[in-house]
MARDRENTOR-644293 format. One record per residue (C-alpha): residue in three letters; residue number from 1; x, y, z. Coordinates in nm, 2 decimals, decimal comma. Example, Ala and Ser with C-alpha at 12.3 -4.5 7.8 and 13.67 -1.06 7.14 Angstrom:
BEGIN
<ALA; 1; <1,23; -0,45; 0,78>>
<SER; 2; <1,37; -0,11; 0,71>>
//
This chain:
BEGIN
<UNK; 1; <8,72; 1,45; 20,09>>
<UNK; 2; <9,00; 1,21; 20,00>>
<UNK; 3; <9,33; 1,33; 20,15>>
<UNK; 4; <9,53; 1,02; 20,04>>
<UNK; 5; <9,87; 1,10; 19,88>>
<UNK; 6; <10,02; 0,91; 19,59>>
<UNK; 7; <10,26; 0,76; 19,85>>
<UNK; 8; <9,98; 0,61; 20,05>>
<UNK; 9; <9,80; 0,48; 19,74>>
<UNK; 10; <10,10; 0,26; 19,66>>
<UNK; 11; <10,19; 0,12; 20,00>>
<UNK; 12; <10,28; -0,22; 19,86>>
<UNK; 13; <10,52; -0,07; 19,61>>
<UNK; 14; <10,68; 0,14; 19,88>>
<UNK; 15; <10,84; -0,17; 20,03>>
<UNK; 16; <11,07; -0,19; 19,73>>
<UNK; 17; <11,36; 0,05; 19,76>>
<UNK; 18; <11,35; 0,14; 19,39>>
<UNK; 19; <10,99; 0,24; 19,42>>
<UNK; 20; <11,06; 0,45; 19,72>>
<UNK; 21; <11,33; 0,63; 19,53>>
<UNK; 22; <11,09; 0,67; 19,23>>
<UNK; 23; <10,83; 0,82; 19,47>>
<UNK; 24; <11,08; 1,08; 19,60>>
<UNK; 25; <11,17; 1,18; 19,24>>
<UNK; 26; <10,80; 1,21; 19,16>>
<UNK; 27; <10,75; 1,44; 19,46>>
<UNK; 28; <11,01; 1,68; 19,31>>
<UNK; 29; <10,78; 1,75; 19,02>>
<UNK; 30; <10,57; 2,07; 19,03>>
<UNK; 31; <10,22; 2,04; 19,17>>
<UNK; 32; <9,94; 2,28; 19,08>>
<UNK; 33; <9,93; 2,56; 18,83>>
<UNK; 34; <10,27; 2,70; 18,71>>
<UNK; 35; <10,16; 3,04; 18,56>>
<UNK; 36; <10,00; 3,19; 18,86>>
<UNK; 37; <10,02; 3,57; 18,94>>
<UNK; 38; <10,25; 3,49; 19,24>>
<UNK; 39; <10,48; 3,28; 19,02>>
<UNK; 40; <10,49; 3,54; 18,74>>
<UNK; 41; <10,58; 3,82; 18,99>>
<UNK; 42; <10,82; 3,63; 19,21>>
<UNK; 43; <11,04; 3,45; 18,96>>
<UNK; 44; <11,18; 3,76; 18,79>>
<UNK; 45; <11,25; 3,92; 19,13>>
<UNK; 46; <11,42; 3,61; 19,26>>
<UNK; 47; <11,64; 3,58; 18,95>>
<UNK; 48; <11,74; 3,95; 18,98>>
<UNK; 49; <11,80; 3,90; 19,35>>
<UNK; 50; <12,02; 3,60; 19,30>>
<UNK; 51; <12,23; 3,80; 19,05>>
<UNK; 52; <12,27; 4,08; 19,30>>
<UNK; 53; <12,37; 3,82; 19,57>>
<UNK; 54; <12,63; 3,70; 19,32>>
<UNK; 55; <12,77; 4,05; 19,28>>
<UNK; 56; <12,77; 4,10; 19,65>>
<UNK; 57; <12,99; 3,79; 19,70>>
<UNK; 58; <13,22; 3,86; 19,41>>
<UNK; 59; <13,26; 4,24; 19,43>>
<UNK; 60; <13,20; 4,30; 19,80>>
<UNK; 61; <12,91; 4,43; 20,02>>
<UNK; 62; <12,97; 4,79; 19,92>>
<UNK; 63; <12,89; 4,71; 19,56>>
<UNK; 64; <12,52; 4,66; 19,63>>
<UNK; 65; <12,44; 4,83; 19,96>>
<UNK; 66; <12,46; 5,18; 20,12>>
<UNK; 67; <12,62; 5,04; 20,44>>
<UNK; 68; <12,92; 5,23; 20,58>>
<UNK; 69; <13,16; 5,20; 20,87>>
<UNK; 70; <12,93; 5,44; 21,06>>
<UNK; 71; <12,61; 5,24; 20,97>>
<UNK; 72; <12,71; 4,87; 20,95>>
<UNK; 73; <12,36; 4,74; 21,01>>
<UNK; 74; <12,10; 4,82; 20,74>>
<UNK; 75; <11,78; 4,68; 20,59>>
<UNK; 76; <11,90; 4,32; 20,59>>
<UNK; 77; <11,95; 4,32; 20,96>>
<UNK; 78; <11,66; 4,54; 21,04>>
<UNK; 79; <11,40; 4,34; 20,85>>
<UNK; 80; <11,54; 3,99; 20,81>>
<UNK; 81; <11,66; 3,95; 21,17>>
<UNK; 82; <11,51; 4,21; 21,40>>
<UNK; 83; <11,17; 4,21; 21,24>>
<UNK; 84; <11,17; 3,86; 21,11>>
<UNK; 85; <11,24; 3,71; 21,44>>
<UNK; 86; <10,94; 3,89; 21,59>>
<UNK; 87; <10,72; 3,75; 21,31>>
<UNK; 88; <10,84; 3,40; 21,38>>
<UNK; 89; <10,73; 3,43; 21,75>>
<UNK; 90; <10,40; 3,26; 21,68>>
<UNK; 91; <10,58; 2,92; 21,69>>
<UNK; 92; <10,68; 2,93; 22,05>>
<UNK; 93; <10,36; 3,09; 22,16>>
<UNK; 94; <10,14; 2,83; 21,99>>
<UNK; 95; <10,34; 2,53; 22,10>>
<UNK; 96; <10,32; 2,66; 22,46>>
<UNK; 97; <9,94; 2,69; 22,43>>
<UNK; 98; <9,90; 2,34; 22,28>>
<UNK; 99; <10,16; 2,13; 22,46>>
<UNK; 100; <10,20; 2,31; 22,79>>
<UNK; 101; <9,85; 2,47; 22,85>>
<UNK; 102; <9,69; 2,17; 22,67>>
<UNK; 103; <9,47; 2,40; 22,45>>
<UNK; 104; <9,39; 2,13; 22,19>>
<UNK; 105; <9,17; 2,36; 22,00>>
<UNK; 106; <9,48; 2,51; 21,83>>
<UNK; 107; <9,65; 2,18; 21,75>>
<UNK; 108; <9,54; 2,17; 21,38>>
<UNK; 109; <9,76; 2,48; 21,31>>
<UNK; 110; <10,06; 2,38; 21,52>>
<UNK; 111; <10,26; 2,21; 21,23>>
<UNK; 112; <10,21; 2,49; 20,98>>
<UNK; 113; <10,31; 2,75; 21,25>>
<UNK; 114; <10,62; 2,55; 21,35>>
<UNK; 115; <10,71; 2,51; 20,98>>
<UNK; 116; <10,68; 2,88; 20,92>>
<UNK; 117; <10,90; 2,95; 21,23>>
<UNK; 118; <11,16; 2,71; 21,12>>
<UNK; 119; <11,18; 2,84; 20,76>>
<UNK; 120; <11,19; 3,20; 20,89>>
<UNK; 121; <11,49; 3,13; 21,12>>
<UNK; 122; <11,66; 2,92; 20,85>>
<UNK; 123; <11,64; 3,19; 20,58>>
<UNK; 124; <11,70; 3,48; 20,81>>
<UNK; 125; <12,02; 3,32; 20,94>>
<UNK; 126; <12,12; 3,27; 20,58>>
<UNK; 127; <12,06; 3,64; 20,53>>
<UNK; 128; <12,32; 3,71; 20,79>>
<UNK; 129; <12,58; 3,58; 20,56>>
<UNK; 130; <12,49; 3,86; 20,31>>
<UNK; 131; <12,53; 4,13; 20,58>>
<UNK; 132; <12,88; 4,03; 20,70>>
<UNK; 133; <13,17; 4,19; 20,52>>
<UNK; 134; <13,35; 3,85; 20,57>>
<UNK; 135; <13,07; 3,59; 20,56>>
<UNK; 136; <13,29; 3,31; 20,70>>
<UNK; 137; <13,34; 3,51; 21,02>>
<UNK; 138; <12,99; 3,41; 21,12>>
<UNK; 139; <13,15; 3,11; 21,30>>
<UNK; 140; <13,30; 3,37; 21,54>>
<UNK; 141; <12,95; 3,43; 21,69>>
<UNK; 142; <12,92; 3,06; 21,77>>
<UNK; 143; <13,27; 3,00; 21,91>>
<UNK; 144; <13,29; 3,33; 22,09>>
<UNK; 145; <13,61; 3,44; 21,90>>
<UNK; 146; <13,65; 3,82; 21,90>>
<UNK; 147; <13,34; 3,86; 22,12>>
<UNK; 148; <13,38; 3,65; 22,43>>
<UNK; 149; <13,14; 3,40; 22,57>>
<UNK; 150; <12,98; 3,66; 22,80>>
<UNK; 151; <12,88; 3,89; 22,50>>
<UNK; 152; <12,51; 3,94; 22,41>>
<UNK; 153; <12,59; 3,85; 22,05>>
<UNK; 154; <12,74; 3,52; 22,15>>
<UNK; 155; <12,42; 3,43; 22,34>>
<UNK; 156; <12,20; 3,54; 22,06>>
<UNK; 157; <12,39; 3,33; 21,81>>
<UNK; 158; <12,36; 3,02; 22,02>>
<UNK; 159; <11,99; 3,09; 22,09>>
<UNK; 160; <11,94; 3,13; 21,72>>
<UNK; 161; <12,11; 2,80; 21,63>>
<UNK; 162; <11,96; 2,59; 21,90>>
<UNK; 163; <11,61; 2,72; 21,86>>
<UNK; 164; <11,63; 2,64; 21,49>>
<UNK; 165; <11,73; 2,28; 21,57>>
<UNK; 166; <11,44; 2,26; 21,82>>
<UNK; 167; <11,19; 2,38; 21,56>>
<UNK; 168; <11,33; 2,12; 21,31>>
<UNK; 169; <11,28; 1,85; 21,57>>
<UNK; 170; <10,93; 1,96; 21,65>>
<UNK; 171; <10,84; 1,94; 21,28>>
<UNK; 172; <11,03; 1,62; 21,21>>
<UNK; 173; <10,74; 1,38; 21,27>>
<UNK; 174; <10,57; 1,53; 20,96>>
<UNK; 175; <10,87; 1,44; 20,76>>
<UNK; 176; <10,87; 1,09; 20,89>>
<UNK; 177; <10,50; 1,05; 20,80>>
<UNK; 178; <10,58; 1,18; 20,45>>
<UNK; 179; <10,85; 0,92; 20,41>>
<UNK; 180; <10,63; 0,66; 20,56>>
<UNK; 181; <10,88; 0,57; 20,83>>
<UNK; 182; <10,68; 0,45; 21,14>>
<UNK; 183; <10,98; 0,36; 21,36>>
<UNK; 184; <11,15; 0,69; 21,29>>
<UNK; 185; <10,83; 0,88; 21,36>>
<UNK; 186; <10,79; 0,71; 21,69>>
<UNK; 187; <11,13; 0,81; 21,80>>
<UNK; 188; <11,09; 1,17; 21,69>>
<UNK; 189; <10,75; 1,20; 21,84>>
<UNK; 190; <10,89; 1,09; 22,18>>
<UNK; 191; <11,13; 1,37; 22,16>>
<UNK; 192; <10,88; 1,64; 22,07>>
<UNK; 193; <10,78; 1,75; 22,42>>
<UNK; 194; <11,14; 1,79; 22,53>>
<UNK; 195; <11,21; 1,99; 22,21>>
<UNK; 196; <10,90; 2,21; 22,28>>
<UNK; 197; <11,01; 2,30; 22,63>>
<UNK; 198; <11,37; 2,36; 22,52>>
<UNK; 199; <11,24; 2,57; 22,22>>
<UNK; 200; <11,01; 2,79; 22,42>>
<UNK; 201; <11,29; 2,87; 22,66>>
<UNK; 202; <11,53; 2,95; 22,38>>
<UNK; 203; <11,29; 3,16; 22,19>>
<UNK; 204; <11,20; 3,38; 22,49>>
<UNK; 205; <11,57; 3,43; 22,55>>
<UNK; 206; <11,64; 3,50; 22,19>>
<UNK; 207; <11,36; 3,75; 22,15>>
<UNK; 208; <11,49; 3,94; 22,46>>
<UNK; 209; <11,85; 3,90; 22,34>>
<UNK; 210; <11,77; 4,09; 22,02>>
<UNK; 211; <11,64; 4,38; 22,23>>
<UNK; 212; <11,94; 4,35; 22,46>>
<UNK; 213; <12,17; 4,42; 22,16>>
<UNK; 214; <12,03; 4,77; 22,13>>
<UNK; 215; <12,08; 4,85; 22,50>>
<UNK; 216; <12,44; 4,92; 22,41>>
<UNK; 217; <12,34; 5,19; 22,16>>
<UNK; 218; <12,18; 5,43; 22,41>>
<UNK; 219; <12,35; 5,74; 22,26>>
<UNK; 220; <12,25; 5,64; 21,90>>
<UNK; 221; <11,88; 5,55; 21,93>>
<UNK; 222; <11,61; 5,82; 21,97>>
<UNK; 223; <11,50; 5,86; 22,33>>
<UNK; 224; <11,14; 5,78; 22,23>>
<UNK; 225; <11,24; 5,43; 22,13>>
<UNK; 226; <11,52; 5,36; 22,37>>
<UNK; 227; <11,46; 5,23; 22,72>>
<UNK; 228; <11,61; 4,99; 22,97>>
<UNK; 229; <11,32; 4,75; 22,92>>
<UNK; 230; <11,37; 4,69; 22,55>>
<UNK; 231; <11,44; 4,31; 22,60>>
<UNK; 232; <11,11; 4,27; 22,78>>
<UNK; 233; <10,92; 4,48; 22,52>>
<UNK; 234; <11,07; 4,27; 22,24>>
<UNK; 235; <10,94; 3,96; 22,41>>
<UNK; 236; <10,58; 4,09; 22,47>>
<UNK; 237; <10,56; 4,24; 22,11>>
<UNK; 238; <10,67; 3,91; 21,96>>
<UNK; 239; <10,36; 3,74; 22,11>>
<UNK; 240; <10,11; 3,94; 21,92>>
<UNK; 241; <10,34; 3,98; 21,62>>
<UNK; 242; <10,36; 3,60; 21,58>>
<UNK; 243; <9,99; 3,55; 21,64>>
<UNK; 244; <9,90; 3,82; 21,39>>
<UNK; 245; <10,11; 3,65; 21,13>>
<UNK; 246; <9,94; 3,32; 21,20>>
<UNK; 247; <9,60; 3,49; 21,15>>
<UNK; 248; <9,72; 3,67; 20,83>>
<UNK; 249; <9,90; 3,37; 20,68>>
<UNK; 250; <9,64; 3,12; 20,80>>
<UNK; 251; <9,37; 3,31; 20,62>>
<UNK; 252; <9,57; 3,29; 20,30>>
<UNK; 253; <9,66; 2,92; 20,35>>
<UNK; 254; <9,30; 2,84; 20,43>>
<UNK; 255; <9,21; 2,94; 20,07>>
<UNK; 256; <9,52; 2,84; 19,88>>
<UNK; 257; <9,55; 2,50; 20,04>>
<UNK; 258; <9,18; 2,44; 20,08>>
<UNK; 259; <9,22; 2,09; 19,93>>
<UNK; 260; <9,45; 1,99; 20,22>>
<UNK; 261; <9,18; 2,06; 20,48>>
<UNK; 262; <8,89; 1,83; 20,58>>
<UNK; 263; <8,55; 1,96; 20,66>>
<UNK; 264; <8,62; 1,97; 21,03>>
<UNK; 265; <8,92; 2,19; 20,99>>
<UNK; 266; <8,72; 2,43; 20,77>>
<UNK; 267; <8,46; 2,46; 21,04>>
<UNK; 268; <8,72; 2,52; 21,32>>
<UNK; 269; <8,90; 2,79; 21,12>>
<UNK; 270; <8,69; 3,09; 21,23>>
<UNK; 271; <8,69; 2,98; 21,59>>
<UNK; 272; <9,06; 2,94; 21,60>>
<UNK; 273; <9,12; 3,29; 21,45>>
<UNK; 274; <8,88; 3,45; 21,70>>
<UNK; 275; <9,06; 3,28; 21,99>>
<UNK; 276; <9,40; 3,41; 21,86>>
<UNK; 277; <9,26; 3,76; 21,82>>
<UNK; 278; <9,15; 3,76; 22,19>>
<UNK; 279; <9,51; 3,67; 22,29>>
<UNK; 280; <9,64; 3,94; 22,06>>
<UNK; 281; <9,41; 4,19; 22,24>>
<UNK; 282; <9,55; 4,10; 22,58>>
<UNK; 283; <9,91; 4,10; 22,47>>
<UNK; 284; <9,88; 4,44; 22,29>>
<UNK; 285; <9,71; 4,58; 22,60>>
<UNK; 286; <10,01; 4,47; 22,81>>
<UNK; 287; <10,25; 4,62; 22,56>>
<UNK; 288; <10,06; 4,95; 22,54>>
<UNK; 289; <10,04; 4,97; 22,92>>
<UNK; 290; <10,41; 4,92; 22,95>>
<UNK; 291; <10,48; 5,17; 22,67>>
<UNK; 292; <10,28; 5,44; 22,85>>
<UNK; 293; <10,45; 5,36; 23,19>>
<UNK; 294; <10,79; 5,38; 23,03>>
<UNK; 295; <10,71; 5,70; 22,85>>
<UNK; 296; <10,60; 5,87; 23,17>>
<UNK; 297; <10,89; 5,73; 23,37>>
<UNK; 298; <11,14; 5,85; 23,11>>
<UNK; 299; <10,98; 6,20; 23,10>>
<UNK; 300; <10,99; 6,22; 22,72>>
<UNK; 301; <10,72; 6,48; 22,69>>
<UNK; 302; <10,95; 6,73; 22,52>>
<UNK; 303; <11,00; 6,51; 22,22>>
<UNK; 304; <10,63; 6,47; 22,13>>
<UNK; 305; <10,60; 6,81; 21,96>>
<UNK; 306; <10,87; 6,72; 21,71>>
<UNK; 307; <10,87; 6,54; 21,37>>
<UNK; 308; <11,00; 6,22; 21,54>>
<UNK; 309; <10,74; 6,27; 21,81>>
<UNK; 310; <10,46; 6,28; 21,56>>
<UNK; 311; <10,61; 5,96; 21,40>>
<UNK; 312; <10,61; 5,80; 21,74>>
<UNK; 313; <10,24; 5,88; 21,80>>
<UNK; 314; <10,15; 5,73; 21,46>>
<UNK; 315; <10,32; 5,41; 21,56>>
<UNK; 316; <10,15; 5,39; 21,90>>
<UNK; 317; <9,80; 5,51; 21,81>>
<UNK; 318; <9,77; 5,38; 21,45>>
<UNK; 319; <9,95; 5,05; 21,49>>
<UNK; 320; <9,90; 4,95; 21,85>>
<UNK; 321; <9,59; 5,11; 21,99>>
<UNK; 322; <9,38; 5,09; 21,67>>
<UNK; 323; <9,45; 4,72; 21,59>>
<UNK; 324; <9,41; 4,64; 21,97>>
<UNK; 325; <9,05; 4,78; 21,96>>
<UNK; 326; <8,98; 4,61; 21,63>>
<UNK; 327; <9,09; 4,28; 21,77>>
<UNK; 328; <8,87; 4,33; 22,08>>
<UNK; 329; <8,56; 4,44; 21,89>>
<UNK; 330; <8,59; 4,19; 21,60>>
<UNK; 331; <8,66; 3,89; 21,83>>
<UNK; 332; <8,36; 3,96; 22,04>>
<UNK; 333; <8,13; 4,01; 21,74>>
<UNK; 334; <8,27; 3,75; 21,50>>
<UNK; 335; <8,39; 4,01; 21,24>>
<UNK; 336; <8,64; 3,80; 21,05>>
<UNK; 337; <8,73; 4,07; 20,80>>
<UNK; 338; <8,81; 4,32; 21,08>>
<UNK; 339; <9,03; 4,05; 21,25>>
<UNK; 340; <9,23; 4,02; 20,93>>
<UNK; 341; <9,26; 4,40; 20,90>>
<UNK; 342; <9,37; 4,42; 21,26>>
<UNK; 343; <9,63; 4,15; 21,19>>
<UNK; 344; <9,77; 4,34; 20,89>>
<UNK; 345; <9,79; 4,67; 21,09>>
<UNK; 346; <9,97; 4,48; 21,37>>
<UNK; 347; <10,23; 4,34; 21,13>>
<UNK; 348; <10,28; 4,68; 20,99>>
<UNK; 349; <10,32; 4,82; 21,34>>
<UNK; 350; <10,58; 4,56; 21,43>>
<UNK; 351; <10,77; 4,63; 21,11>>
<UNK; 352; <10,75; 5,01; 21,18>>
<UNK; 353; <10,87; 4,96; 21,54>>
<UNK; 354; <11,16; 4,75; 21,45>>
<UNK; 355; <11,27; 4,98; 21,17>>
<UNK; 356; <11,23; 5,28; 21,41>>
<UNK; 357; <11,46; 5,11; 21,66>>
<UNK; 358; <11,72; 4,98; 21,42>>
<UNK; 359; <11,71; 5,23; 21,12>>
<UNK; 360; <11,48; 5,53; 21,14>>
<UNK; 361; <11,55; 5,63; 21,50>>
<UNK; 362; <11,91; 5,50; 21,49>>
<UNK; 363; <12,14; 5,80; 21,45>>
<UNK; 364; <11,84; 6,01; 21,37>>
<UNK; 365; <12,04; 6,33; 21,41>>
<UNK; 366; <12,33; 6,23; 21,18>>
<UNK; 367; <12,41; 6,47; 20,90>>
<UNK; 368; <12,40; 6,19; 20,64>>
<UNK; 369; <12,13; 5,93; 20,69>>
<UNK; 370; <12,13; 5,57; 20,58>>
<UNK; 371; <11,88; 5,49; 20,30>>
<UNK; 372; <11,87; 5,13; 20,17>>
<UNK; 373; <11,97; 5,08; 19,81>>
<UNK; 374; <11,72; 4,93; 19,56>>
<UNK; 375; <11,95; 4,62; 19,55>>
<UNK; 376; <11,90; 4,57; 19,93>>
<UNK; 377; <11,52; 4,58; 19,88>>
<UNK; 378; <11,53; 4,33; 19,59>>
<UNK; 379; <11,74; 4,09; 19,79>>
<UNK; 380; <11,51; 4,11; 20,09>>
<UNK; 381; <11,21; 4,04; 19,86>>
<UNK; 382; <11,41; 3,75; 19,71>>
<UNK; 383; <11,46; 3,59; 20,05>>
<UNK; 384; <11,09; 3,63; 20,13>>
<UNK; 385; <10,98; 3,48; 19,80>>
<UNK; 386; <11,22; 3,18; 19,82>>
<UNK; 387; <11,09; 3,11; 20,17>>
<UNK; 388; <10,73; 3,11; 20,04>>
<UNK; 389; <10,82; 2,88; 19,75>>
<UNK; 390; <10,98; 2,63; 19,99>>
<UNK; 391; <10,69; 2,67; 20,24>>
<UNK; 392; <10,44; 2,59; 19,95>>
<UNK; 393; <10,64; 2,29; 19,83>>
<UNK; 394; <10,64; 2,14; 20,18>>
<UNK; 395; <10,27; 2,20; 20,25>>
<UNK; 396; <10,16; 2,04; 19,93>>
<UNK; 397; <10,35; 1,72; 19,99>>
<UNK; 398; <10,38; 1,67; 20,37>>
<UNK; 399; <10,10; 1,62; 20,62>>
<UNK; 400; <10,12; 1,98; 20,75>>
<UNK; 401; <9,76; 2,10; 20,71>>
<UNK; 402; <9,60; 1,76; 20,63>>
<UNK; 403; <9,56; 1,49; 20,88>>
<UNK; 404; <9,83; 1,23; 20,94>>
<UNK; 405; <9,81; 0,90; 20,75>>
<UNK; 406; <9,60; 0,62; 20,89>>
<UNK; 407; <9,89; 0,41; 21,00>>
<UNK; 408; <9,99; 0,68; 21,25>>
<UNK; 409; <9,65; 0,66; 21,43>>
<UNK; 410; <9,66; 0,28; 21,42>>
<UNK; 411; <10,00; 0,26; 21,58>>
<UNK; 412; <9,89; 0,47; 21,88>>
//
């Protein structure tokens, strides 16, 4: 299978600055079919979402959301940040496995995982601007104004910013290869290991920091979801959340971008997925064990025979225990379909858990409950679709799934 790009086919022409510029312009052109089901569905939603965002910035946040002074954090924070950060956890887990534990088996999917993590953080940080009544005040989180440098929000803000930069640095060699810049790639590659170690540390701190934010809301969160170990629980759950997204997204990318993969990568796909499912099994077992210990320690038996208790059992049994057993059984028996089903259930479980902590179980006994407006839902979908469009554009042009150009291997 010939994986050579138009850039590599014209290496002599690339030496001329004008031709390099012309190449970049050519890369901006659409590649692949235009009228696909995804494009037909996503474009109208994105246009509507962008219009709603325009209204939000011209008429205020109250014009498009159901947020109030009593409920300042809604769907945009609950999904884009609290849930989205967990889904992006696959990046720090995978680079730890490949670069620190030296598990080279998973190296073929490192770049696409790091790319997904970077785009997730980039777009979710952008979504924070929508949620702030005064968007420009986001700088206060970085400089510590009104919060203080010892606040959890200050730490989370810096973790967020620095980890995003670390992910960009980890992915940057692929950009250099796309631009055919050997010297730049050599410099960036030399910095990768340092960025990996720095990024892993930041991500663990960031995942726990998100959980620590809710420690200050003890009287507002339902006792079944609140505990003093939330930072640790958020870290552990981000491990199998991120890996489940890699399995789910990887299965789709394996088909959509099949032309980017060589025969060897196609053969390794099932083995990689099975390996990830085993890790998910172990991480989910640890999470379930901790959940049971915390439940018994907090003595929350009285809440089980209540509507919120039934909802809690659905989350634990249906979206933790069930996918854990599915991961265990399917990884041992090579049932790829069941692995994908388990990954979907896991992602739904993480979404449910984060919404329970930040929305459903937050002020659960209030007389008037917060319910997201349809505009909030459309804007959330818009952010997701734009991220997918950017992700697809990059994968089709840069060496993310396909192998690096020949000059990279020759220069080693």
